[in-house]
C-alpha positions as CSV (number, residue, x, y, z in Angstrom):
1,M,-29.9,8.2,-9.9
2,A,-30.3,9.0,-13.9
3,D,-33.4,11.5,-12.8
4,L,-31.0,12.9,-10.3
5,V,-28.0,13.3,-12.5
6,T,-30.7,14.9,-15.0
7,E,-31.9,17.5,-12.9
8,L,-28.6,18.9,-11.5
9,N,-27.1,19.3,-15.2
10,Q,-30.7,21.2,-16.0
11,Q,-29.9,23.5,-12.9
12,L,-26.3,24.3,-13.6
13,P,-25.8,28.1,-14.1
14,A,-25.2,29.0,-17.8
15,S,-21.9,30.1,-17.3
16,Q,-20.9,26.6,-16.1
17,K,-22.8,24.6,-18.6
18,G,-20.2,23.0,-20.8
19,M,-17.3,23.4,-18.5
20,I,-18.6,20.9,-15.7
21,E,-21.5,17.8,-15.5
22,F,-23.0,15.8,-13.3
23,T,-22.7,11.9,-14.1
24,A,-22.8,8.8,-12.2
25,S,-20.7,6.2,-11.1
26,G,-22.6,3.1,-10.2
27,N,-24.7,4.4,-7.2
28,R,-22.2,6.8,-6.7
29,L,-22.7,10.8,-8.2
30,V,-19.6,12.4,-9.9
31,I,-18.7,16.0,-10.6
32,Q,-16.6,16.0,-13.6
33,G,-14.7,19.0,-15.8
34,I,-15.7,18.5,-19.3
35,S,-13.7,21.4,-20.5
36,N,-9.6,21.4,-20.6
37,K,-10.2,25.0,-18.8
38,I,-11.1,23.2,-15.5
39,T,-8.0,22.0,-13.8
40,D,-9.3,21.6,-10.5
41,L,-12.7,21.2,-8.4
42,G,-13.8,21.4,-5.1
43,F,-16.8,22.5,-2.8
44,A,-16.7,26.1,-1.5
45,S,-20.0,24.9,0.8
46,T,-20.7,22.0,2.5
47,S,-24.2,22.9,3.4
48,G,-27.2,22.1,1.8
49,A,-27.6,18.9,0.1
50,Y,-23.5,17.9,0.3
51,T,-23.9,15.6,2.7
52,Q,-26.7,13.5,1.1
53,L,-25.1,13.9,-2.3
54,F,-21.9,13.6,-2.0
55,T,-20.3,12.1,1.3
56,G,-20.8,8.3,2.3
57,R,-20.3,6.3,5.2
58,E,-18.0,3.4,6.0
59,I,-19.0,-0.3,7.3
60,N,-18.3,-0.5,11.3
61,D,-14.7,-1.5,11.6
62,M,-13.7,-4.1,14.0
63,H,-10.7,-6.7,14.0
64,L,-11.9,-10.1,15.7
65,T,-9.6,-13.1,16.2
66,A,-10.4,-16.4,18.4
67,T,-8.2,-19.8,18.7
68,G,-9.4,-23.0,19.5
69,E,-8.4,-27.1,19.4
70,E,-10.3,-30.2,18.1
71,H,-8.3,-33.4,18.9
72,Y,-8.8,-37.2,18.2
73,L,-7.0,-39.9,19.8
74,Q,-6.1,-42.9,17.5
75,G,-9.3,-44.7,16.8
76,S,-11.5,-42.8,18.4
77,T,-14.8,-40.6,17.1
78,A,-15.2,-38.1,19.6
79,P,-13.0,-35.5,20.4
80,D,-10.6,-35.4,23.5
81,I,-10.4,-31.9,23.1
82,N,-13.2,-29.9,21.9
83,Q,-12.4,-25.7,22.4
84,M,-14.4,-23.8,19.4
85,A,-13.1,-20.8,18.3
86,S,-16.1,-18.4,18.5
87,V,-16.8,-14.5,17.8
88,T,-19.2,-11.8,18.5
89,M,-19.8,-8.6,16.1
90,K,-19.3,-5.6,18.8
91,E,-22.5,-3.9,16.8
92,E,-25.7,-5.4,16.7
93,I,-27.7,-6.4,13.0
94,P,-28.6,-3.1,12.4
95,L,-32.2,-3.7,10.9
96,S,-34.9,-5.6,11.7
97,S,-35.7,-6.3,8.0
98,T,-32.3,-6.1,5.8
99,T,-32.8,-6.3,1.9
100,I,-29.6,-8.1,0.2
101,N,-28.8,-7.6,-3.1
102,S,-25.5,-7.3,-5.2
103,Y,-23.9,-4.5,-3.7
104,N,-24.4,-6.2,0.1
105,N,-24.4,-10.1,-1.2
106,N,-20.7,-10.9,0.0
107,L,-18.3,-11.2,2.6
108,R,-15.5,-12.4,3.8
109,F,-13.2,-13.8,6.7
110,E,-10.6,-16.2,7.7
111,L,-11.3,-20.1,9.0
112,N,-8.9,-22.0,10.4
113,G,-5.9,-20.2,8.1
114,Q,-8.3,-20.4,4.7
115,T,-10.0,-17.6,2.8
116,V,-14.1,-18.2,2.9
117,W,-16.1,-16.2,0.6
118,I,-19.7,-16.4,1.3
119,Y,-22.4,-15.3,-1.1
120,L,-26.0,-14.5,0.1
121,D,-29.2,-15.2,-1.7
122,P,-31.0,-12.0,-2.7
123,G,-33.7,-11.0,-0.9
124,T,-35.3,-9.4,2.2
125,Y,-34.3,-10.7,5.4
126,S,-35.2,-10.9,9.2
127,R,-32.4,-10.5,12.0
128,A,-32.9,-14.4,12.1
129,G,-33.3,-15.1,8.7
130,L,-29.6,-13.6,8.0
131,I,-29.0,-16.0,10.3
132,D,-30.5,-19.0,8.5
133,E,-28.9,-17.6,5.1
134,L,-25.5,-17.5,6.3
135,N,-26.0,-21.0,7.9
136,K,-27.3,-22.5,4.2
137,Q,-24.2,-20.8,2.6
138,F,-22.0,-22.1,5.0
139,A,-23.6,-25.7,4.5
140,K,-23.5,-25.3,1.0
141,G,-19.8,-24.2,0.9
142,G,-18.9,-27.0,3.4
143,H,-17.6,-24.8,5.7
144,N,-17.2,-26.0,9.5
145,V,-18.6,-22.8,11.1
146,K,-21.7,-21.7,12.0
147,A,-24.0,-18.6,12.7
148,S,-25.9,-17.9,15.6
149,L,-27.6,-14.8,17.5
150,T,-26.2,-13.3,21.1
151,G,-29.0,-10.9,21.4
152,N,-29.0,-8.9,18.1
153,H,-25.3,-9.6,17.7
154,L,-23.6,-11.9,15.0
155,T,-21.6,-14.8,16.5
156,L,-19.7,-17.2,14.6
157,T,-18.5,-20.6,15.9
158,T,-16.4,-23.3,14.3
159,T,-17.8,-26.7,14.3
160,L,-16.3,-30.3,14.3
161,S,-14.8,-31.5,11.5
162,G,-13.6,-34.8,12.4
163,T,-9.8,-33.6,12.1
164,S,-6.9,-33.2,15.1
165,Q,-6.4,-29.5,14.1
166,K,-5.8,-25.8,15.4
167,L,-8.8,-23.8,15.0
168,S,-8.9,-20.1,14.1
169,L,-11.7,-17.6,13.0
170,D,-10.2,-14.1,11.9
171,V,-12.5,-11.6,11.1
172,R,-12.5,-8.3,9.8
173,T,-15.5,-6.7,8.6
174,R,-14.5,-2.9,6.6
175,Y,-12.6,-4.4,4.3
176,N,-13.8,-7.9,3.6
177,G,-17.0,-7.3,1.5
178,G,-20.3,-5.0,1.5
179,G,-22.0,-7.9,2.9
180,W,-20.7,-7.1,6.5
181,E,-22.7,-3.7,6.3
182,A,-25.9,-6.2,6.6
183,F,-24.4,-7.5,10.0
184,V,-22.3,-4.9,12.0
185,G,-24.2,-1.8,10.1
186,L,-22.2,1.4,8.8
187,D,-19.6,4.0,10.9
188,P,-21.9,7.3,11.7
189,T,-18.6,9.4,10.9
190,P,-18.9,10.6,7.1
191,V,-16.5,10.2,4.4
192,A,-15.8,13.1,2.3
193,P,-15.7,12.7,-1.7
194,S,-12.5,12.2,-2.9
195,M,-10.3,13.8,-6.0
196,P,-8.0,11.6,-8.0
197,D,-5.1,12.4,-10.2
198,Y,-4.6,12.5,-14.0
199,A,-3.9,9.5,-15.6
200,H,0.0,9.2,-16.3
201,L,2.5,6.1,-18.0
202,R,5.8,6.1,-16.5
203,G,7.8,4.1,-18.6
204,E,10.0,1.5,-16.8
205,N,12.7,0.5,-19.3
206,E,15.7,3.1,-19.4
207,F,17.1,3.6,-22.9
208,T,19.1,6.6,-24.9
209,N,18.9,5.1,-28.2
210,I,16.5,2.6,-29.8
211,T,15.5,1.3,-33.1
212,L,12.0,0.8,-34.2
213,D,10.7,-1.6,-36.6
214,N,7.6,-3.8,-37.3
215,T,7.9,-5.1,-34.4
216,N,8.2,-2.6,-31.8
217,N,6.6,0.4,-33.2
218,N,2.9,0.2,-32.7
219,F,0.9,1.9,-29.9
220,E,-2.6,1.7,-29.1
221,F,-4.5,3.2,-26.1
222,E,-7.8,4.6,-25.7
223,L,-9.3,8.0,-23.5
224,D,-12.2,7.4,-20.9
225,D,-14.4,9.0,-23.2
226,G,-13.9,6.3,-25.8
227,T,-11.5,8.1,-28.6
228,K,-9.2,5.6,-29.9
229,C,-5.5,6.6,-30.4
230,N,-3.5,4.2,-32.8
231,V,0.0,5.4,-33.4
232,T,2.7,3.6,-35.8
233,L,5.7,5.1,-35.7
234,P,8.5,5.5,-38.8
235,A,10.9,2.7,-38.6
236,K,14.1,4.3,-37.7
237,A,16.9,4.5,-34.9
238,Y,15.9,7.5,-32.1
239,T,17.5,9.0,-29.6
240,L,15.2,9.2,-26.5
241,Q,14.2,12.9,-27.1
242,Q,13.9,12.6,-30.7
243,L,11.3,9.5,-29.4
244,A,9.2,11.7,-27.2
245,I,9.1,14.9,-29.9
246,E,7.9,12.4,-32.5
247,L,5.5,10.5,-30.5
248,Q,3.8,13.6,-29.1
249,V,3.7,14.8,-32.4
250,V,1.4,11.9,-34.0
251,I,-0.3,11.6,-30.6
252,D,-1.2,15.4,-31.3
253,S,-2.4,14.9,-34.8
254,Q,-4.8,12.2,-33.9
255,I,-6.5,13.6,-30.9
256,G,-5.6,17.1,-30.8
257,R,-3.3,19.2,-29.0
258,G,-3.0,20.2,-25.2
259,K,-4.8,16.7,-23.9
260,I,-1.7,14.5,-23.5
261,E,2.0,15.4,-23.2
262,I,5.0,12.8,-23.8
263,S,8.4,13.8,-21.8
264,T,11.1,12.4,-20.5
265,L,11.8,11.1,-16.8
266,G,15.9,10.2,-16.3
267,N,16.3,7.4,-19.5
268,A,12.8,6.8,-19.5
269,L,9.6,7.9,-21.7
270,Q,6.4,9.2,-19.7
271,M,3.2,9.9,-21.0
272,D,0.6,12.3,-18.7
273,A,-2.7,13.7,-19.1
274,I,-2.9,17.4,-19.1
275,S,-6.2,18.1,-19.4
276,L,-9.3,16.2,-18.1
277,D,-10.1,15.1,-21.6
278,G,-6.9,13.6,-21.7
279,N,-7.1,10.9,-19.2
280,F,-6.4,7.7,-20.8
281,K,-7.0,3.9,-20.0
282,N,-4.8,1.0,-20.3
283,P,-2.7,1.0,-23.7
284,N,-3.7,-1.8,-25.5
285,I,-1.1,-4.2,-24.4
286,Q,-2.3,-7.1,-26.2
287,N,-1.7,-5.4,-29.6
288,S,0.7,-2.5,-28.5
289,S,4.3,-3.9,-28.9
290,F,5.7,0.0,-28.4
291,Y,3.9,-0.3,-25.2
292,K,5.6,-3.7,-24.2
293,N,9.3,-2.8,-25.9
294,V,9.6,0.9,-25.2
295,F,7.5,1.5,-22.0
296,C,7.9,-2.1,-20.1
297,K,10.8,-3.8,-18.5
298,N,9.9,-7.5,-18.4
299,T,12.4,-9.8,-16.5
300,S,12.8,-13.1,-18.4
301,G,13.0,-16.5,-16.8
302,T,16.0,-18.3,-18.8
303,H,16.8,-22.2,-18.8
304,T,20.1,-22.7,-20.0
305,G,19.7,-26.5,-21.5
306,Q,23.2,-27.3,-19.9
307,P,23.5,-30.3,-17.2
308,V,24.4,-28.8,-14.0
309,H,24.4,-31.6,-11.3
310,Q,23.4,-35.0,-13.3
311,V,22.0,-35.4,-16.4
312,G,18.3,-34.5,-16.8
313,E,18.6,-31.3,-14.2
314,H,19.3,-27.5,-15.6
315,S,19.7,-24.7,-14.4
316,Y,16.5,-22.0,-14.3
317,D,16.4,-18.4,-13.4
318,E,13.0,-17.7,-12.2
319,A,10.9,-15.4,-14.5
320,F,9.0,-12.6,-12.6
321,I,7.0,-9.2,-13.4
322,I,6.9,-6.8,-10.8
323,G,4.2,-4.3,-10.2
324,R,4.8,-0.3,-9.7
325,Y,1.8,0.5,-7.3
326,D,2.1,0.2,-3.8
327,V,-0.7,-1.8,-2.4
328,T,0.5,-1.9,1.0
329,S,-0.5,1.6,1.8
330,D,-4.3,1.8,1.3
331,P,-6.8,-1.5,1.5
332,I,-8.0,-1.7,-2.4
333,E,-11.6,-2.2,-3.5
334,I,-12.7,-4.6,-6.4
335,A,-16.1,-4.0,-7.8
336,S,-17.9,-7.1,-10.2
337,G,-17.7,-5.6,-13.8
338,V,-15.6,-2.5,-13.3
339,N,-12.0,-3.4,-12.0
340,D,-12.4,-7.6,-11.2
341,K,-10.1,-8.7,-14.1
342,F,-6.3,-9.1,-14.0
343,I,-4.7,-11.1,-16.7
344,I,-1.1,-11.7,-17.4
345,D,0.2,-13.3,-20.3
346,L,3.1,-16.5,-20.0
347,T,5.6,-16.4,-23.2
348,Y,7.8,-19.0,-24.2
349,K,10.6,-19.3,-26.5
350,S,12.1,-22.3,-27.2
351,H,15.8,-23.0,-27.4
352,P,16.8,-24.1,-30.0
353,S,14.3,-22.8,-31.8
354,D,10.9,-24.6,-33.0
355,P,7.8,-22.7,-33.7
356,K,5.8,-25.4,-33.0
357,K,6.8,-25.6,-29.1
358,D,6.7,-21.7,-28.4
359,Y,3.7,-20.4,-27.1
360,S,2.0,-17.1,-25.5
361,K,-0.8,-18.2,-23.2
362,P,-3.3,-15.6,-21.7
363,L,-3.6,-16.5,-17.8
364,E,-7.1,-14.7,-16.9
365,V,-8.3,-14.4,-13.3
366,T,-11.6,-12.7,-11.7
367,I,-11.4,-11.5,-8.6
368,P,-14.1,-11.7,-6.1
369,P,-15.7,-8.4,-5.4
370,G,-14.4,-6.9,-1.8
371,T,-11.7,-4.8,-0.2
372,Y,-8.2,-6.6,0.3
373,T,-5.1,-5.9,1.3
374,G,-1.9,-6.4,-0.4
375,N,-1.1,-9.6,0.8
376,Q,-4.9,-11.0,0.4
377,L,-5.0,-10.2,-2.9
378,A,-1.3,-12.2,-3.1
379,A,-3.2,-15.1,-1.8
380,L,-6.5,-14.9,-3.9
381,L,-4.0,-14.8,-6.9
382,T,-1.9,-17.5,-6.3
383,P,-4.2,-19.9,-6.6
384,Q,-6.1,-18.7,-9.4
385,L,-3.1,-18.1,-11.6
386,N,-2.0,-22.0,-11.1
387,A,-5.7,-23.0,-12.0
388,Q,-5.0,-20.8,-15.3
389,L,-1.6,-23.2,-15.4
390,A,-3.5,-26.3,-15.7
391,A,-6.3,-25.0,-18.1
392,N,-4.0,-24.3,-20.5
393,N,-1.8,-27.2,-20.0
394,I,1.2,-26.1,-18.5
395,T,2.6,-28.6,-16.6
396,G,6.2,-28.3,-14.2
397,F,5.5,-24.7,-13.0
398,E,3.9,-22.9,-10.3
399,L,3.3,-19.4,-10.2
400,K,3.2,-17.3,-6.9
401,A,2.1,-13.9,-6.1
402,E,3.3,-12.0,-3.2
403,V,4.3,-8.7,-1.9
404,G,7.8,-7.6,-2.3
405,G,10.3,-10.7,-2.7
406,H,12.8,-9.5,-5.5
407,N,14.6,-6.2,-5.2
408,T,15.4,-5.0,-8.8
409,G,17.9,-2.4,-7.3
410,V,16.1,0.8,-9.6
411,A,15.9,4.2,-8.3
412,G,12.5,5.2,-7.0
413,A,10.9,1.6,-7.3
414,I,9.0,0.3,-4.7
415,D,9.2,-3.4,-5.2
416,A,8.9,-4.3,-1.5
417,N,5.0,-2.9,-1.6
418,A,4.3,-4.1,-5.0
419,L,2.9,-7.3,-5.9
420,Q,5.2,-9.6,-8.0
421,I,4.3,-12.5,-9.6
422,T,7.3,-15.1,-9.9
423,L,7.2,-18.4,-11.9
424,L,8.9,-21.1,-10.4
425,E,9.4,-24.6,-11.1
426,A,6.9,-27.1,-9.5
427,T,8.1,-29.8,-7.0
428,K,7.2,-33.5,-8.3
429,P,4.4,-35.0,-5.8
430,G,6.1,-37.0,-3.2
431,S,9.4,-35.9,-3.7
432,S,11.8,-33.0,-3.1
433,Q,12.8,-32.7,-6.8
434,K,12.0,-29.8,-9.2
435,F,10.5,-30.4,-12.7
436,E,12.5,-30.2,-15.7
437,S,11.8,-27.1,-17.7
438,A,12.4,-27.6,-21.4
439,P,15.0,-25.4,-22.3
440,G,14.2,-21.8,-23.5
441,T,13.1,-18.5,-22.4
442,Y,10.0,-17.8,-20.0
443,V,8.6,-14.1,-19.7
444,L,6.0,-12.9,-17.4
445,E,4.2,-9.8,-19.5
446,G,1.3,-8.3,-20.7
447,V,-0.2,-7.5,-17.6
448,R,-3.7,-6.1,-18.6
449,G,-7.6,-6.4,-17.6
450,S,-9.6,-3.8,-15.7
451,A,-7.7,-5.0,-12.4
452,A,-4.6,-3.9,-13.5
453,S,-4.7,-0.5,-12.8
454,S,-5.9,-0.9,-9.6
455,I,-3.5,-3.3,-8.4
456,F,-0.6,-3.4,-10.6
457,I,0.3,-0.4,-12.8
458,R,-2.7,2.1,-11.3
459,Q,-1.4,4.1,-14.0
460,T,-5.3,5.6,-15.0
461,E,-7.4,7.7,-12.9
462,S,-10.2,9.9,-13.9
463,R,-10.0,13.9,-12.9
464,S,-13.5,14.2,-11.2
465,L,-15.0,14.1,-7.6
466,L,-16.9,10.9,-6.9
467,M,-18.4,9.7,-3.7
């Protein structure tokens, strides 16, 4: 790929050098503008090497389901009902010899209502070898399913677990890991390159006047080219319009004019890249008090500390945070080391105030590579976030990720189609009673990490053609 990029850039006409350039994103070729004179990119012709260089093919798409049942009479070790669920892929394993590497080593499906992730060991496999490797990984993970060949087609069949239960298989090949390519092949229809939009940041916090001090006047972010911008605004009172003007002046002084535009939308602040070299990454949420207090609108969970029904029980208003990206419109692709980290802070302020009891804990999740629906992401995030609560010794609570749930009533919001994360009081084991949370304020905030812009806020996208 590096040699190809070098050769293409060398062959650019003299009039286009310094205006556009070829580069690589993983194993994909990219054309991007490097001059603010470039506001759009497109292909005037799709002849020649266009197909080989810029189009791709997706994994054959099939959705297969099957149900069954195993049942045991009391005291019996042999099932009286032995109906295994089984699905056979509609497409053959395409190659007689398949190489597995980091790009095609994982796949996912649903087994008896649970998500199963399989990671194949790297190597070159025959069709029978692929089946053996699958079965090795099934056994390694303790999954009650086996793979076999039906002709040259992969067949998955549940196996006995020794427990009476309903059995099910649910396989969706295109959006559940690159490993399915090895088993069902690629759709012959080419996929054209895409052109994302300019980066933008839409404020959710509405105000007409605001006072900045040393707790909320610092704003840090980074441009896609690595240029850092660290803004500290004067501590004083501002109207919304005055704040937009002041922020524009300071940003221009650091990165140059004509790259980023600060404006207002209703009673909220917004920031837009207006040139390709103004595209920016997620603001530094951890260190950016301005971002958290001016752009963001967090919802807090509060604990009154007052008895409600009986001594020891308290009222608790759930803390939650709602994304601003529609996770229901298109599948979401997660790539290892690219956009797989999701971090959110749980902050607690005690009441009455006791700094020794206060905390702010980062909860970090690594999302396995693959392509997900919103509901699949929610199902994956929930147990991993709760594991992070346990790792941080936060007891008595549980976190729930879901699509929709809370409705803020904010005009233009997409609450029903966005990921939402809610902090709930957990139920005591073996009881219907909830744990008693300590009085104070609980806040979910500081969403960040490489996955944040892909699943929660999606505010930064580069202006380029890629495939």
